[in-house]
LODRENTI-62915 format. One record per residue (C-alpha): x, y, z; chain. Coordinates in nm, 4 decimals, padded with zeros to 6 digits. Example, Ala and Ser with C-alpha at 12.3 -4.5 7.8 and 13.67 -1.06 7.14 Angstrom:
[[01.2300,-00.4500,00.7800],'A'] [[01.3670,-00.1060,00.7140],'A'] 
//
This chain:
[[19.9505,19.3808,14.8452],'A'] [[19.6917,19.3649,14.5703],'A'] [[19.7957,19.4690,14.2264],'A'] [[19.5130,19.7306,14.1984],'A'] [[19.6158,19.9170,14.5299],'A'] [[19.9911,19.8806,14.4026],'A'] [[19.9439,20.0595,14.0839],'A'] [[19.6948,20.2939,14.1936],'A'] [[19.7348,20.6438,14.0154],'A'] [[19.9395,20.4912,13.7143],'A'] [[19.7994,20.5494,13.3837],'A'] [[19.7665,20.1876,13.2354],'A'] [[19.7300,20.1396,12.8542],'A'] [[19.6412,19.7641,12.8768],'A'] [[19.6025,19.5051,13.1204],'A'] [[19.6331,19.1447,13.0334],'A'] [[19.5849,18.8302,13.2400],'A'] [[19.4536,18.8287,13.6120],'A'] [[19.3097,19.1654,13.6891],'A'] [[19.3759,19.1864,14.0812],'A'] [[19.6626,18.9483,14.1861],'A'] [[19.8345,18.9342,14.4954],'A'] [[20.1831,19.0605,14.4835],'A'] [[20.4417,18.9713,14.7755],'A'] [[20.7186,19.2365,14.6527],'A'] [[20.8386,19.4389,14.3603],'A'] [[21.1685,19.4855,14.2065],'A'] [[21.3132,19.6390,13.8852],'A'] [[21.6356,19.4168,13.9151],'A'] [[21.5379,19.0682,13.7907],'A'] [[21.7847,18.9093,14.0050],'A'] [[21.5934,18.9698,14.3052],'A'] [[21.2806,18.8568,14.1947],'A'] [[21.1021,18.5793,14.3649],'A'] [[20.7923,18.4024,14.3517],'A'] [[20.4615,18.6205,14.3051],'A'] [[20.6690,18.9156,14.2917],'A'] [[20.6059,19.2120,14.0367],'A'] [[20.8950,19.2937,13.7990],'A'] [[20.9004,19.6508,13.6408],'A'] [[21.1157,19.7034,13.3338],'A'] [[21.3139,20.0021,13.3588],'A'] [[21.5003,20.1469,13.0630],'A'] [[21.7997,20.2660,13.2555],'A'] [[22.1371,20.4751,13.1591],'A'] [[22.3149,20.1464,13.0909],'A'] [[22.0846,19.8535,13.0715],'A'] [[21.7216,19.8144,12.9251],'A'] [[21.5087,19.6293,13.1844],'A'] [[21.2979,19.4859,12.8957],'A'] [[21.5736,19.2474,12.8058],'A'] [[21.5489,19.1026,13.1538],'A'] [[21.1800,19.0175,13.1534],'A'] [[21.2437,18.6456,13.0640],'A'] [[21.4879,18.6211,13.3722],'A'] [[21.2273,18.7880,13.5953],'A'] [[20.9630,18.5117,13.4994],'A'] [[21.2221,18.2369,13.5466],'A'] [[21.3007,18.3516,13.8930],'A'] [[20.9099,18.3680,13.9791],'A'] [[20.7678,18.7081,13.8681],'A'] [[20.3666,18.6831,13.8569],'A'] [[20.3418,19.0309,13.7208],'A'] [[20.5110,19.2184,13.4663],'A'] [[20.4944,19.6041,13.4387],'A'] [[20.6360,19.7581,13.0939],'A'] [[20.6304,20.0146,12.8228],'A'] [[20.6543,19.7552,12.5457],'A'] [[20.5019,19.4110,12.5764],'A'] [[20.7371,19.1034,12.5028],'A'] [[20.6758,18.9021,12.1898],'A'] [[20.5958,18.5933,12.3964],'A'] [[20.2948,18.6226,12.6684],'A'] [[20.2579,18.3659,12.9336],'A'] [[19.8993,18.2783,13.0058],'A'] [[19.9527,18.2441,13.4000],'A'] [[20.1241,18.5949,13.4177],'A'] [[19.9738,18.9142,13.4446],'A'] [[20.1046,19.2042,13.2172],'A'] [[20.0568,19.5912,13.2847],'A'] [[20.1198,19.8024,12.9852],'A'] [[20.2078,20.1472,13.0826],'A'] [[20.0902,20.4631,12.9031],'A'] [[20.3484,20.6769,13.1524],'A'] [[20.7119,20.6676,13.1972],'A'] [[20.8247,20.3394,13.3661],'A'] [[21.0524,20.5426,13.6018],'A'] [[20.7247,20.7333,13.7124],'A'] [[20.5333,20.4128,13.7738],'A'] [[20.8246,20.2700,13.9758],'A'] [[20.8001,20.5967,14.1855],'A'] [[20.4333,20.5318,14.2272],'A'] [[20.4402,20.1661,14.3160],'A'] [[20.7096,20.2521,14.5715],'A'] [[20.4913,20.5180,14.7347],'A'] [[20.1811,20.2727,14.7422],'A'] [[20.3692,19.9516,14.8533],'A'] [[20.5074,20.1428,15.1751],'A'] [[20.1871,20.3460,15.2230],'A'] [[20.3056,20.6829,15.1342],'A'] [[20.5546,20.7305,15.4224],'A'] [[20.6621,21.0803,15.3112],'A'] [[20.3414,21.2158,15.4039],'A'] [[20.3764,21.1022,15.7737],'A'] [[20.6811,21.2767,15.8514],'A'] [[20.8508,21.6273,15.7874],'A'] [[21.0667,21.5575,15.4765],'A'] [[21.3434,21.7981,15.4032],'A'] [[21.5218,21.8111,15.0785],'A'] [[21.8386,21.9866,14.9972],'A'] [[21.9923,22.0078,14.6430],'A'] [[22.2757,22.2278,14.4892],'A'] [[22.6243,22.1482,14.3639],'A'] [[22.8046,22.2036,14.7032],'A'] [[22.6822,22.1760,15.0600],'A'] [[22.4156,21.9122,15.0291],'A'] [[22.5779,21.6521,15.2695],'A'] [[22.6989,21.9095,15.5210],'A'] [[22.3367,22.0705,15.5314],'A'] [[22.1466,21.7551,15.5886],'A'] [[22.3997,21.6182,15.8393],'A'] [[22.4163,21.9447,16.0222],'A'] [[22.0243,21.9322,16.0655],'A'] [[22.0189,21.5883,16.1673],'A'] [[22.2561,21.6518,16.4393],'A'] [[22.0753,21.9931,16.5405],'A'] [[21.7314,21.8468,16.5599],'A'] [[21.8539,21.5309,16.7245],'A'] [[22.0092,21.7558,16.9947],'A'] [[21.6500,21.9204,17.0326],'A'] [[21.5454,21.5656,17.1423],'A'] [[21.3598,21.4563,16.8031],'A'] [[21.3730,21.1109,16.6363],'A'] [[21.5240,21.1828,16.2969],'A'] [[21.6196,21.0385,15.9803],'A'] [[21.8975,21.0974,15.7334],'A'] [[21.9336,21.0052,15.3844],'A'] [[22.2953,21.1298,15.2649],'A'] [[22.6075,21.0630,15.0468],'A'] [[22.7665,20.9439,15.3689],'A'] [[22.5271,20.7300,15.5373],'A'] [[22.1530,20.6786,15.5891],'A'] [[22.0261,20.6900,15.9505],'A'] [[21.7030,20.5515,16.0986],'A'] [[21.7417,20.7318,16.4176],'A'] [[22.0862,20.6214,16.5275],'A'] [[22.0860,20.2904,16.3161],'A'] [[22.3230,20.3232,16.0114],'A'] [[22.2201,20.1782,15.6806],'A'] [[22.4788,20.1690,15.3977],'A'] [[22.4614,20.4237,15.1559],'A'] [[22.5250,20.3578,14.8066],'A'] [[22.4009,20.6800,14.5950],'A'] [[22.3603,21.0398,14.6919],'A'] [[21.9888,20.9774,14.6494],'A'] [[21.8671,20.6175,14.6639],'A'] [[21.6301,20.4629,14.4049],'A'] [[21.2253,20.5063,14.4794],'A'] [[21.2032,20.1862,14.6438],'A'] [[21.4998,20.2236,14.8663],'A'] [[21.3959,20.5804,14.9570],'A'] [[21.0157,20.4896,15.0553],'A'] [[21.1707,20.1851,15.2467],'A'] [[21.3942,20.4068,15.4560],'A'] [[21.1009,20.6528,15.5317],'A'] [[20.8691,20.3661,15.6240],'A'] [[21.1488,20.2379,15.8689],'A'] [[21.1655,20.5861,16.0061],'A'] [[20.7990,20.5881,16.0601],'A'] [[20.8219,20.2602,16.2207],'A'] [[21.0763,20.4002,16.4560],'A'] [[20.8393,20.7090,16.5188],'A'] [[21.0998,20.9842,16.3510],'A'] [[20.9400,21.2867,16.3112],'A'] [[21.1851,21.4467,16.0641],'A'] [[21.3740,21.3089,15.7618],'A'] [[21.6715,21.5269,15.6071],'A'] [[21.7558,21.3960,15.2733],'A'] [[21.9912,21.4824,14.9822],'A'] [[21.8401,21.5419,14.6562],'A'] [[22.0872,21.5007,14.3556],'A'] [[22.0206,21.6021,14.0087],'A'] [[22.0260,21.2653,13.8709],'A'] [[21.7515,21.1668,14.1356],'A'] [[21.5333,21.4416,13.9956],'A'] [[21.6118,21.3537,13.6309],'A'] [[21.5408,20.9804,13.6677],'A'] [[21.2227,21.0366,13.8864],'A'] [[21.3551,20.9098,14.2213],'A'] [[21.1895,21.1521,14.4308],'A'] [[20.8600,21.1827,14.2343],'A'] [[20.5324,21.1748,14.4465],'A'] [[20.7381,21.2344,14.7685],'A'] [[20.5707,21.4966,14.9624],'A'] [[20.8520,21.7569,15.0704],'A'] [[20.7928,22.0068,15.3501],'A'] [[21.0994,22.2172,15.2669],'A'] [[21.3246,22.2037,14.9646],'A'] [[21.6606,22.3812,15.0006],'A'] [[21.8704,22.5196,14.7020],'A'] [[22.2451,22.5772,14.8341],'A'] [[22.4020,22.6818,14.5050],'A'] [[22.5123,22.5660,14.1589],'A'] [[22.8161,22.5419,13.9310],'A'] [[23.0089,22.3301,13.7034],'A'] [[22.9522,21.9553,13.7794],'A'] [[22.8032,21.6095,13.6271],'A'] [[22.7972,21.7243,13.2811],'A'] [[22.9183,21.3755,13.1518],'A'] [[22.5570,21.2930,13.2440],'A'] [[22.3559,21.6051,13.1880],'A'] [[22.5666,21.7037,12.8655],'A'] [[22.5385,22.0571,12.9165],'A'] [[22.4948,22.2833,13.2015],'A'] [[22.1307,22.4137,13.0982],'A'] [[21.9953,22.0459,13.1559],'A'] [[22.1995,22.0160,13.4896],'A'] [[22.0149,22.3572,13.6158],'A'] [[21.6970,22.2454,13.4949],'A'] [[21.7089,21.9383,13.6675],'A'] [[21.7645,22.1253,14.0006],'A'] [[21.4682,22.3561,13.9112],'A'] [[21.2328,22.0688,13.8288],'A'] [[21.2652,21.9675,14.2219],'A'] [[21.1141,22.3168,14.3107],'A'] [[20.8623,22.2969,14.0177],'A'] [[20.7081,21.9956,14.1609],'A'] [[20.6428,22.1302,14.5265],'A'] [[20.3003,22.1552,14.6351],'A'] [[20.1401,22.4717,14.7765],'A'] [[20.1839,22.3524,15.1307],'A'] [[20.5912,22.3352,15.0704],'A'] [[20.8401,22.6000,15.1366],'A'] [[21.1451,22.6694,14.8970],'A'] [[21.4311,22.8302,15.0599],'A'] [[21.7288,22.9296,14.8345],'A'] [[22.0594,23.1012,14.8667],'A'] [[21.9706,23.4369,14.7375],'A'] [[22.3495,23.5153,14.6598],'A'] [[22.3478,23.2490,14.3892],'A'] [[22.2455,23.4484,14.0595],'A'] [[22.0368,23.1554,13.9517],'A'] [[21.8184,23.1161,14.2636],'A'] [[21.5404,23.3284,14.0924],'A'] [[21.5317,23.1057,13.8062],'A'] [[21.5072,22.8021,14.0409],'A'] [[21.1937,22.9691,14.2114],'A'] [[21.0225,23.0652,13.8664],'A'] [[20.7553,22.8092,13.8599],'A'] [[20.7408,22.6721,14.2062],'A'] [[20.3688,22.6581,14.3674],'A'] [[20.5679,22.6554,14.7191],'A'] [[20.6010,22.9442,14.9398],'A'] [[20.9420,23.1234,14.8817],'A'] [[21.2142,23.2084,15.1360],'A'] [[21.5840,23.3201,15.0914],'A'] [[21.8937,23.3379,15.2648],'A'] [[22.2205,23.5223,15.2317],'A'] [[22.5461,23.6667,15.3299],'A'] [[22.5581,23.9387,15.0761],'A'] [[22.2110,24.0606,14.9994],'A'] [[21.8839,24.1656,15.1746],'A'] [[21.6913,23.8503,15.2382],'A'] [[21.4688,23.6620,15.5204],'A'] [[21.7600,23.5163,15.6780],'A'] [[22.0957,23.7072,15.6929],'A'] [[22.4507,23.5926,15.8169],'A'] [[22.7631,23.7781,15.8519],'A'] [[23.1323,23.6386,15.9259],'A'] [[23.2875,23.8544,16.2095],'A'] [[23.6019,23.6472,16.2834],'A'] [[23.7406,23.2951,16.1909],'A'] [[24.0430,23.0736,16.2282],'A'] [[24.0850,22.6945,16.1707],'A'] [[23.8931,22.6039,16.4914],'A'] [[23.5754,22.7805,16.3782],'A'] [[23.4046,23.1178,16.3073],'A'] [[23.2059,23.3927,16.4957],'A'] [[22.9076,23.4488,16.3221],'A'] [[22.6065,23.7144,16.3450],'A'] [[22.2896,23.5367,16.2306],'A'] [[21.9858,23.7493,16.2351],'A'] [[22.1886,24.0091,16.4354],'A'] [[22.2798,23.7433,16.7127],'A'] [[22.6097,23.6309,16.7621],'A'] [[22.7307,23.2640,16.7989],'A'] [[23.0501,23.0858,16.7895],'A'] [[23.0621,22.7524,16.5714],'A'] [[23.3044,22.4698,16.5366],'A'] [[23.3129,22.5019,16.1596],'A'] [[23.4959,22.7526,15.9364],'A'] [[23.4784,22.8976,15.5962],'A'] [[23.2475,23.1258,15.4007],'A'] [[23.0892,22.7983,15.2166],'A'] [[23.0162,22.6756,15.5865],'A'] [[22.8506,23.0086,15.6856],'A'] [[22.5993,22.9320,15.4099],'A'] [[22.5493,22.5716,15.5137],'A'] [[22.5128,22.7053,15.8877],'A'] [[22.2714,22.9837,15.7712],'A'] [[22.0488,22.7370,15.5547],'A'] [[22.0456,22.5072,15.8644],'A'] [[21.9077,22.7912,16.0742],'A'] [[21.6773,22.9041,15.8106],'A'] [[21.5156,22.5287,15.8098],'A'] [[21.4873,22.5203,16.1665],'A'] [[21.3212,22.8511,16.2129],'A'] [[21.0814,22.7503,15.9061],'A'] [[21.0052,22.4157,16.1141],'A'] [[20.9053,22.6614,16.4002],'A'] [[21.1899,22.6083,16.6437],'A'] [[21.2988,22.9059,16.8689],'A'] [[21.5775,23.1155,16.7161],'A'] [[21.7795,23.1221,17.0615],'A'] [[21.7374,22.7650,17.1014],'A'] [[21.8847,22.7041,16.7345],'A'] [[22.1976,22.9200,16.7926],'A'] [[22.2510,22.7481,17.1271],'A'] [[22.2565,22.3961,16.9546],'A'] [[22.4501,22.5331,16.6376],'A'] [[22.7354,22.6187,16.8744],'A'] [[22.7819,22.2355,16.9362],'A'] [[22.7496,22.0949,16.6201],'A'] [[23.0448,21.9332,16.4354],'A'] [[23.1326,21.9026,16.0434],'A'] [[23.0157,21.6129,15.8613],'A'] [[23.2660,21.3572,15.7992],'A'] [[23.5314,21.4271,15.5226],'A'] [[23.3953,21.8201,15.5036],'A'] [[23.7094,22.0380,15.6272],'A'] [[23.8104,21.8132,15.8979],'A'] [[24.1288,21.9005,16.0373],'A'] [[24.4198,21.7000,16.2148],'A'] [[24.7648,21.8031,16.3403],'A'] [[25.1001,21.6519,16.3951],'A'] [[25.3994,21.7303,16.6013],'A'] [[25.5433,21.9668,16.3441],'A'] [[25.2330,22.1648,16.3668],'A'] [[25.1353,22.0983,16.0337],'A'] [[24.7558,22.1105,15.9782],'A'] [[24.5900,21.8612,15.7478],'A'] [[24.2557,21.9328,15.6014],'A'] [[24.0499,21.6780,15.4583],'A'] [[23.7624,21.7888,15.2154],'A'] [[23.5396,21.6245,14.9657],'A'] [[23.5594,21.9019,14.7287],'A'] [[23.5699,21.7520,14.3838],'A'] [[23.4573,22.0679,14.1609],'A'] [[23.6230,22.3756,14.0838],'A'] [[23.3882,22.5831,14.2922],'A'] [[23.4175,22.3437,14.6029],'A'] [[23.8016,22.3403,14.5427],'A'] [[23.8171,22.7284,14.5341],'A'] [[23.5957,22.7688,14.8532],'A'] [[23.8468,22.5187,15.0624],'A'] [[24.1465,22.6970,14.9535],'A'] [[24.0223,23.0347,14.9738],'A'] [[23.9371,22.9668,15.3284],'A'] [[24.2544,22.8330,15.4217],'A'] [[24.4422,23.1413,15.2502],'A'] [[24.2012,23.3723,15.4347],'A'] [[24.3193,23.2167,15.7844],'A'] [[24.6869,23.1125,15.7434],'A'] [[24.9829,23.3156,15.7959],'A'] [[25.2186,23.4728,15.5542],'A'] [[25.5075,23.2319,15.6298],'A'] [[25.2857,22.9160,15.5878],'A'] [[25.2748,22.7243,15.2779],'A'] [[24.9627,22.5392,15.1502],'A'] [[25.0286,22.2072,14.9755],'A'] [[24.7217,22.0995,14.7914],'A'] [[24.6725,21.7084,14.7097],'A'] [[24.3982,21.6313,14.4420],'A'] [[24.2716,21.4156,14.1500],'A'] [[23.9669,21.4108,13.9253],'A'] [[23.7553,21.1160,13.8883],'A'] [[23.7654,20.8804,13.5719],'A'] [[23.4591,20.8237,13.3497],'A'] [[23.3054,21.1782,13.4532],'A'] [[23.2957,21.5398,13.3639],'A'] [[23.6333,21.5972,13.1845],'A'] [[23.5777,21.9596,13.1329],'A'] [[23.6237,22.0332,13.5038],'A'] [[23.9683,21.8593,13.5375],'A'] [[24.1986,22.1687,13.3905],'A'] [[23.9506,22.4308,13.5716],'A'] [[24.0150,22.2418,13.9106],'A'] [[24.3969,22.2268,13.8362],'A'] [[24.4057,22.6235,13.7395],'A'] [[24.2361,22.6980,14.0708],'A'] [[24.4724,22.4794,14.2767],'A'] [[24.7604,22.6162,14.0996],'A'] [[24.6707,22.9689,14.1308],'A'] [[24.5767,22.9454,14.4984],'A'] [[24.8360,22.6981,14.6519],'A'] [[25.2166,22.6907,14.7218],'A'] [[25.2516,22.3585,14.5742],'A'] [[25.0134,22.1105,14.4310],'A'] [[25.0522,21.7502,14.4010],'A'] [[24.8436,21.5834,14.1222],'A'] [[24.7298,21.2182,14.2069],'A'] [[24.4560,20.9704,14.1466],'A'] [[24.1086,21.0063,14.2834],'A'] [[23.8572,20.7367,14.1446],'A'] [[23.9864,20.6482,13.8223],'A'] [[23.7363,20.3735,13.7424],'A'] [[23.8147,20.2376,13.3816],'A'] [[24.0179,20.5287,13.2675],'A'] [[24.4088,20.5435,13.2697],'A'] [[24.5263,20.7715,13.5566],'A'] [[24.7841,20.9184,13.3143],'A'] [[24.5047,21.0245,13.0780],'A'] [[24.3244,21.1935,13.3394],'A'] [[24.6225,21.3825,13.4710],'A'] [[24.7000,21.4857,13.1270],'A'] [[24.3655,21.6426,13.1132],'A'] [[24.4286,21.8207,13.4367],'A'] [[24.7621,21.9606,13.3175],'A'] [[24.5852,22.1398,13.0295],'A'] [[24.4824,22.3761,13.2915],'A'] [[24.8506,22.5179,13.3474],'A'] [[25.0259,22.4077,13.0340],'A'] [[25.2046,22.7375,12.9856],'A'] [[25.2748,22.7794,13.3609],'A'] [[25.5900,22.7028,13.5551],'A'] [[25.5703,22.3355,13.6661],'A'] [[25.8454,22.3817,13.9422],'A'] [[25.5408,22.3862,14.2151],'A'] [[25.3643,22.0755,14.0514],'A'] [[25.4388,21.7129,14.1514],'A'] [[25.2604,21.4241,13.9766],'A'] [[25.2354,21.0984,14.2040],'A'] [[24.9931,20.8478,14.0548],'A'] [[24.9562,20.6519,14.3829],'A'] [[24.7421,20.8505,14.6297],'A'] [[24.8718,20.6975,14.9343],'A'] [[25.2343,20.7924,14.8166],'A'] [[25.1172,21.1609,14.7246],'A'] [[24.9767,21.2005,15.0688],'A'] [[25.3233,21.0806,15.2288],'A'] [[25.5071,21.3047,15.0039],'A'] [[25.2856,21.6094,15.0935],'A'] [[25.4016,21.5386,15.4768],'A'] [[25.7561,21.4642,15.3860],'A'] [[25.7894,21.8246,15.2226],'A'] [[25.5795,22.0087,15.4566],'A'] [[25.7986,22.2749,15.6637],'A'] [[25.7046,22.3485,16.0196],'A'] [[25.3380,22.5043,16.0350],'A'] [[25.2725,22.4368,15.6612],'A'] [[24.9275,22.3440,15.5914],'A'] [[24.8376,22.0090,15.3709],'A'] [[24.5089,22.0106,15.1853],'A'] [[24.3836,21.6639,15.0625],'A'] [[24.0689,21.7285,14.8739],'A'] [[23.8388,21.5041,14.6634],'A'] [[23.7530,21.1925,14.8446],'A'] [[23.6492,21.3209,15.2050],'A'] [[23.4260,21.0413,15.3756],'A'] [[23.4909,20.7823,15.0914],'A'] [[23.6627,20.4487,15.2073],'A'] [[23.7526,20.3154,14.8717],'A'] [[23.9104,20.4110,14.5325],'A'] [[23.7379,20.2993,14.2152],'A'] [[23.9962,20.1254,13.9947],'A'] [[23.8874,19.9005,13.6779],'A'] [[23.5810,19.8253,13.7970],'A'] [[23.6608,19.7389,14.1472],'A'] [[23.6362,19.9269,14.4948],'A'] [[23.9563,19.8812,14.6429],'A'] [[23.9898,20.0027,15.0157],'A'] [[24.1050,20.3360,15.0521],'A'] [[24.0345,20.6020,15.3282],'A'] [[24.2191,20.9528,15.3210],'A'] [[24.1612,20.9918,15.6970],'A'] [[24.3094,20.6523,15.7836],'A'] [[24.6185,20.7317,15.5795],'A'] [[24.6511,21.0676,15.7493],'A'] [[24.6204,20.9686,16.1118],'A'] [[24.8595,20.6706,16.0328],'A'] [[25.1262,20.9085,15.9303],'A'] [[25.0422,21.1388,16.2149],'A'] [[25.0756,20.8753,16.4688],'A'] [[25.4279,20.7730,16.2846],'A'] [[25.5531,21.1257,16.3466],'A'] [[25.4551,21.1440,16.7236],'A'] [[25.6288,20.8046,16.7837],'A'] 
//
């Protein structure tokens, strides 16, 4: 692609060198640069791309896009000095390079503290059942039709997003369902994407290690809706008290859903157990394979999106009765002692409360609930005691263990967790640093029919320890224990 086409829409302060060279590819990682590539210097959270301009040139870069010109300029290179933010420029270059793929399909973005993965995964299942070719961009996996592409972030970088969308176009996908994280909004990873529908599920305490305070976190979610155009639809959970703030400045057409309030789309739980729920959605009853109030919200969001995309409401409900939970989201397993083990990704105070409350609303009085969980290292420390408080109050016994400790000592993380119950009776608390041993212990101490909740990691297949991703899969450990019991 010619440079002028690649940087169309970017405010350029100064262009030095050849005015319109041919560019083979572009990267913001100097290690990926090859001959005649464009390198854009991004000042990231941990690294400043401007320090790697020389490396990019050594690897063959012919065009450098930056906010600050290097001291030594090469005569045979082109330099594009930006007036605008380099992250914004990356988003524009990505869109231009792949010929604006988001404009060629229906793009549905879902944001919120909890429920993002479930909603996009359920939407992908639903529309695939309808016979559409669909794409998915999520924490668990990225899908182009049924082809899996490894997921490394909740929301990828702008180049990867546009690459995935372009692959979807090549494969004739009509829809893409995409998680939108607060980090992605703040870092302009989704800038200049053309969303048809934006969904807000809820918001609670999370990611304050990055955003510093709740107001910044909330504002990042709101910015997603601020940037929608007049043709888009903004769909929010009216039962979340901050939904009106989220919609305050959006140009999009506003719609809402709820379980408790008067709204455009309404749902009521009629009955539920560990196998599913009977729901009344817009006065039509449907049995679904998911359970819990949080899943009722997720399913109502899915139904609302499908109606807004002009699918027949009865067809939607019929298809919803067949869809299954996303991996690691309230997945249930049983052993020969009739114990039910629930695996869930819950890693915030609110998500943990939702999952445990759901279990408690279903379990019988003679059943105990044993909750196994940890907290991530190098992340929001404020939520650690809050999560422990919730688990302690709502469980029969809790086992504190490791999650993804990253570069933080596990004992320090657990010490923070214990602050939530430091004046309480610790006889119902076990501390087992090794996560596999903690899971084994939960099964060992469980009496017949007791319920075990293993929370925090869900679909993840690793533990991050001292900068390394070590293979670890909660589901694999649980299935191994169940099979041993059967034998």
